[in-house]
C-alpha positions in Angstrom: -19.3 15.6 -6.0 -20.3 16.1 -2.4 -16.8 16.9 -1.1 -15.3 20.4 -1.5 -12.8 20.7 -4.3 -9.6 21.6 -2.4 -9.8 18.6 0.0 -10.6 16.4 -3.0 -7.6 17.7 -4.8 -5.3 17.0 -1.9 -6.8 13.6 -1.3 -6.4 12.7 -4.9 -2.7 13.5 -4.8 -2.0 11.6 -1.6 -4.1 8.5 -2.5 -2.1 8.1 -5.7 1.1 8.6 -3.8 0.1 6.0 -1.2 -0.9 3.5 -3.8 2.5 3.7 -5.5 4.7 3.8 -2.4 2.6 1.3 -0.4 2.0 -1.2 -3.2 5.6 -1.1 -4.3 7.0 -1.7 -0.8 4.6 -4.5 0.0 5.3 -6.1 -3.3 9.0 -5.8 -2.6 8.5 -7.6 0.7 6.7 -10.4 -1.1 9.6 -10.5 -3.6 12.0 -10.9 -0.6 9.9 -13.7 0.8 9.9 -15.6 -2.5 13.7 -15.1 -3.1 13.5 -12.5 -5.9 15.6 -9.3 -5.7 13.4 -6.9 -3.7 14.8 -3.6 -5.0 14.4 -4.6 -8.6 10.8 -5.7 -7.9 10.0 -2.5 -6.0 11.2 -0.5 -9.0 9.3 -2.6 -11.5 6.1 -2.4 -9.4 6.3 1.4 -9.1 6.3 1.7 -12.8 3.4 -0.8 -13.4 1.1 0.5 -10.6 0.9 4.1 -12.0 -2.4 3.7 -13.9 -4.0 1.9 -11.0 -2.9 4.6 -8.6 -4.6 7.3 -10.8 -7.8 5.3 -11.1 -7.9 4.7 -7.4 -7.2 8.3 -6.7 -10.1 9.7 -8.8 -12.5 7.2 -7.2 -13.2 5.1 -10.3 -13.8 6.1 -13.8 -17.6 6.2 -13.9 -17.9 9.4 -11.8 -15.3 11.0 -14.0 -17.1 10.1 -17.2 -20.4 11.3 -15.7 -18.8 14.7 -14.9 -17.4 15.0 -18.4 -20.8 14.1 -19.9 -22.5 16.7 -17.7 -19.9 19.3 -18.6 -20.1 18.6 -22.3 -23.8 18.1 -22.8 -25.3 20.3 -20.1 -22.8 23.1 -20.4 -21.3 22.8 -16.9 -17.6 23.5 -17.8 -16.8 23.9 -14.1 -17.2 20.1 -13.7 -14.8 19.4 -16.6 -12.2 21.7 -15.2 -12.5 20.1 -11.7 -12.2 16.6 -13.1 -9.1 17.6 -15.2 -7.5 19.1 -12.2 -8.3 16.1 -10.1 -6.8 13.8 -12.7 -3.7 16.0 -12.9 -3.4 15.9 -9.1 -3.6 12.1 -9.2 -1.0 12.0 -12.0 1.3 14.3 -9.9 0.9 12.0 -6.9 1.7 8.9 -8.9 4.7 10.6 -10.4 5.9 11.8 -7.0 5.6 8.3 -5.6 7.5 6.9 -8.6 10.3 9.4 -8.0 10.5 8.5 -4.3 10.8 4.8 -5.2 13.4 5.6 -7.8 15.4 7.6 -5.3 15.1 4.8 -2.7 16.0 1.9 -5.0 18.5 3.6 -7.4 17.5 0.9 -10.0 17.3 3.4 -12.9 21.1 4.0 -12.7 22.0 0.4 -13.8 
C-alpha cells in the first residue's frame, strides 16, 4: 500500500459510490434507448452492482488477500485492520449510492 490510509479510505468510499450511481444511471439510459422502463432498470441495477462496486473500490481482491495473509502469518495486524476499514468504507459507499438511487427512483415504494 503506497498510498496513505486516510486518502485511500476516502477514495474507497467515493469509488464505490460512483460505480453504483454512474453504472445505474448509464444503465437506465440504455434501458430508455431500448424501450424498457428506465427507473425500474436503474433501481434493479443499483442492487445488482453492489458487489462490483466494492471490488472496484478496494482495487481488486488480490491485494486484499495479500494484506490479510501478511497480517495473519507475519503478525502485521495493522494491515488487517486497514483492509477491514477499507472494505467497510467501500461497503458504506455502495450503500450510500444505493440509498441515493432509491431516493431518486422511489421504486421500493411499489
